N, C-alpha and C positions, 0 to 999 in steps of 0.2 A: 527762781530757777526749777525747771521742771526737774522730777526725779530722773527721767531718762536723759537729759543733758549731763544731770550730774554723774549718772553711770556712764555714759559715753565718754565724759572727759577721763575718768578714772581707769577705764578700759584702754583707752588711748595711750594715755599717760604711762601704763605698764606695760603696753607693747613697746612703745619708745625707749623706754628706759632698759629692757631686755636686748636693744640691738646692740652689736659689738660696734667697737669703733671702726673697724675695717668694712662693715655693713653701711655704717653710714656715711663714709668717706666715698664708697663706690656708689650708694644711690646718690649722694650730693653730685658727683661728678657726671652722672648719668641726667639728672634734672637740669645741672648746668649747661650740657650739649643741647638738651632738648629746647631750653627756655630760650636759646639764642636763636632758635629758627622762628621765633616770633618776629614779624617784620616791624610792629609798632617798637619792639625793645631794640631791634638795631639802628632805629632812627632815632631814636630817645636822645635828650641833651642832658636830662636830669632823671638819675633813675636812684630810688630808696631801696635799701635792702633791709633786713633785721639782723639782730646779732643773735645767732643761734644757742641755746641752750637745750638742756635734758633731751638730748637725743633728737632734737629737731634736724631737719634738710639744713646742712652747713651752707651758709651764703657766699662765704669766702671767694669760692670759686667764681661765682656769679660777680663780685665785685672788680676779682682781679682782672676778668674779662673786659669790664666797663672800663678800669682805669687803662687798658691797652687800649681801647678804642677812644681815648679822651673824652670821656663822657664825665659830667659831675656826679659824684656819687654821695649819698646821704645816707644816714642811720638816724632810727629813732630816738628821741630824748623825751622823757615823762615832763609834761608842762601844766602842772594842775590835773585835770582829769582827761586832759588829751596828750597828743603828741605833735612835737615840732621836729625838724628834720635838720641835724647837723652834718657840715661836711665830713666826708670819710675819704681818707688816703692812707697809703700805706705808711706813714710817719705818724697820723694821728695818735695823741695818747688816748686813753680810755681808763674809765672809773667803773664801778658797778653802782647801779642804783639802788633804790630800797628793794627790789626783788631780785637782787642778784645778778641783774642782766647788765652786760658790758653798754656803755655809752661813751661817745666823742666827747673830751673835754673840749668846749667851745664858747664864742663869745655869742650872745644872744644876735648880733648884727650879720652874723654870718650863716643865720639858720634860715631855713625856708619853711613856708606853709604848705600844708599837704596840696591845696589846689595849684601850686605852681610847679609841682613834680610831674613827670609825662608818664613814668612807671612805678609803681610800687609794688615791691615782692613782699608778700603779707605771710604771716605763720598762721599755722590752724591746726587743730586737735583732730577735727574731722571735717567732711565736705560732701555734700551730695550731687547729683546730677544737674541740678537747678542753679549752681554755684554759691549755695548757702554753706556758709562757713561757720565753724563752733570753735571758738576761741577760748581762752584760759579762764575766761570769766571776767575780766575786768572792765569790758568794753572801752578799753582807749582806743582800738582802730574803729570801732562802731561809731563812736562819738566824733573822731577825729575826720572820718569820711562820709559822715552823715549826709553833707552836702551832695553827694554823689546820687544819694536817692532820688533825688528832684530834677536831674539833669536825664534829659530823654536822648538828646541827639551828642551834645559833646560827650566825648569817653574819657577825657582827660582828668584825673589820671587814670590810666588802665591800672585795673587791681588784677595782680597774679599771686594766686596762694601755690605755694610748692608743700610738697607733702610726699609721704611714702604711699603707694597704692594701697596699702592695707587701710589707710585711714579714710577711704571711700566708704560711704554707708547709704542705704537705699534712699532714706529721706530723714532729713533735721526738721524738728518743729521748732521753729523760731519765733522771736517776738517782732512786732514794725520797728524796732529799733536797730535790729541787727543788719548789717550792711554785707551784702551778697557780693562776692568777686566777679570779676568777667570770665577768668579761667583760671583752672588748677593744673599744674604740672607737677605729675610724679615721674620716678625713675622707670615707669612703664608706658605711661601713657600721657595725653594732653586730654583736657577734659574743657569745654566752654566754648566761646567764640571771643577772637582777639583779631 
């Protein structure tokens, strides 16, 4: 990892940790309202969110709207060095994984692979105007969605990052393995194409 990426990660983690519960909830509600203006999300049948930790935008409001719209909703589960997506609804039992992130308790047959999702809400620590995303450093999303780098026409799944507007940086210097998102939605603005 380049020193600048390490420094950006540390800075963004610190800024997120400094947010109050009220600030997180207010920003999360604004992101949820803005994200449901995306036509591809309103048409989606299978939507994946992430389980929020450490001051991230809370995806529960997004999931609640998806449930009201009768969409199948999923959350990521660690599967080796990649992610699979387990069903998530109001009654889903959850447990913590080795990173202390909540995951649905699931049966393997209920899970779907990334390529079968319509829209995926993706966490990030920083993003730039080109849709580049700086994640936590584990590479799970990059490995899971590597197949999207080779698709020029088909945009499924649509990868949408959600973040605070302060997480936007001028440029990220990433590697060839990093997978960009199609759009990033913050509490103030929508970036990218969808």
